[in-house]
N, C-alpha and C positions, 0 to 999 in steps of 0.2 A: 850360703847362698853365693850364688854366681856374681862374678864383677859387674856385669850388665843390670842384673835386679838392684844390686847397691847403689848404681850411680842414678839410675831413674828415681829409687827412693829419696836420694839426696836432693834432687832436683827441686827448686824453689819455682813457684809458678812466675813467670814474668807478669806484673800488676800491668803495663800497657798491651801486651797480647792479649790477657783475660777480658780487659776492656773494649777491646776492639771486637774480640769473639761475641762478647754481650751485645755490643751495638747491633752487630751484624742479626744474631738470634733475635732482637728486640724487632728491627726492622722486617725480616722474613715473617715474624709472627703478625704485626699490625696488619702487612700486607694480605698475609693469607685472610685474617679476621673480615674485612672489607671486602677482600675477593668472594669467600665462600658464603660468610654469615650475614653482611650489612644487606639491606632490601635492596633490591634491583630497580631502578627507575623504570615505571612502566608507563608505556604509551597512555594518554589521557583519551578516553573515548566520552563524546559528549552523552549525558544522560538525558533521554527524552523527559520533557515536563508532563508529568500527569495532569496538568491544569490548563495544557495547551487546548483549547477548543478550535475545530474543525471551521474551514470557513463554509459560512453559509451564503445565501440568496435568497430571495423573497419571489415566488411565482404567483399563478392565479390559485393553484392547489394550495399555498401556503411557503414556509420555510422550507430549506432542504441543504444537504451537503452538496456542495459544489463538486468535489473530488469524488463523492460514493452517492451517489443519489439512489435511493431506495424506491421500490413500489409501495403504494399506499395499501392500507387495508380496503376491504371491499368497500364500495362508494354507493351513496343514493343517487341515481342519475338524476333526481330531481332537485337535487342541493349542489349540483356543479356549476361552478362560475361560468358566463356567458364566453369569458375570456380562453376558456380552455379549449384546445383543440379536442373534438370529440371523436372516436372513431368508432366503427361496429366491425363484428370479425362473424362470418358464419363460413360454412363449407364452400360458399360462392365466393369468400374472398372479403376484403377489407372494403368500407364504405365510408367518407371517399378515398380514392384510391390513390388520390394526391392531395397535398395540401402545401402552404407556404409560410414561413416564419423570416424574421429578421436574425440576420448572423450576431453571435454575441449577446444575445438578450435572453432572459431568462424565459422559457415557455414550458407549461404543461399539456401532456396528452392523456387522455381518458382510452381505455380499450372496452368495449362492453361485447360479451359473447352473445350471441343470437340464438346459439345452440348450447347442448350441454357437453360438447367436444372439447377437449383441452386445445388453447392456442398459445402461442407465445410470440409476441412482438421483438422483433430483433431486427438490429441494423447491420447491413453488409461493411460497413467502415469500421474499420479498429479501431479509430478514435471516439466511436460511439457503443463500445463493445459492453459498456456498462449500463446501457440502457436497454432494460427489456420488461416487460409486462405479460403477466401471465395471468389467463383467466379460464373458467371453465362455468359457462352459465351466470357468470358475475361480471362488474364493472371493478376496473382499478386503474391506478394512473401512475404518471411518474413527472418528475419537474427535472429538468435540466437546463443547461448554458447550451442555445444553439452553436452549433460549429461556423467555422469560416463557409463563406458562401460557395454555393455548388449544388448538386443535386446528390441526395442520400437515398440508396434504396434498402428499404424495410420490408420483413417477410415474416410469415410464421414459421418458426424452427422445428417444427413436429415434422417429422420424416414423412416426406409426400406431399404437406400441405402447399409447400410453395409452388412446386410443379403442377399442382392444380388452380393456381391463379391466385394464391394468399400471399401477394405482394403488392407495394406501392412505390410511392417517391413523395420524400419530404424533398423540397425547394426551399433552399436559402439564399435569400438576398441581402 
């Protein structure tokens, strides 16, 4: 063997050097495990409760969801309470064409179709976009909270109907 190989084979490991290298490898290994394997903290997202009940109010046609008012099933006109604002619609338009309600109070509207055509009551104001009643030879209703004081145009949203006079105004005091 050459002299260099003999010298390498005769070297005895320095116990302090081996210890330092072992500590360094241990630290690098632990950091690698923490960085690559340990679960990362995730942003905690609130989980909606399945038991949360919607906020409701009571109006002449009964209880309704304030944030999501729904049109009723067909109603029997003779069974509608007196406090309900009752509108009729035909190709001649709405009757009455105007009505008045109190601001921030629950109200109920019904719409009765006097003909067999389809009519859909809607409001011009985006605040009232969820309020609509669709009828075709029937009576249906909806309950909602009246908006702030002002005048709110309602109309039939079937193409061409508004232009022929199927429109009115809800006055809010």
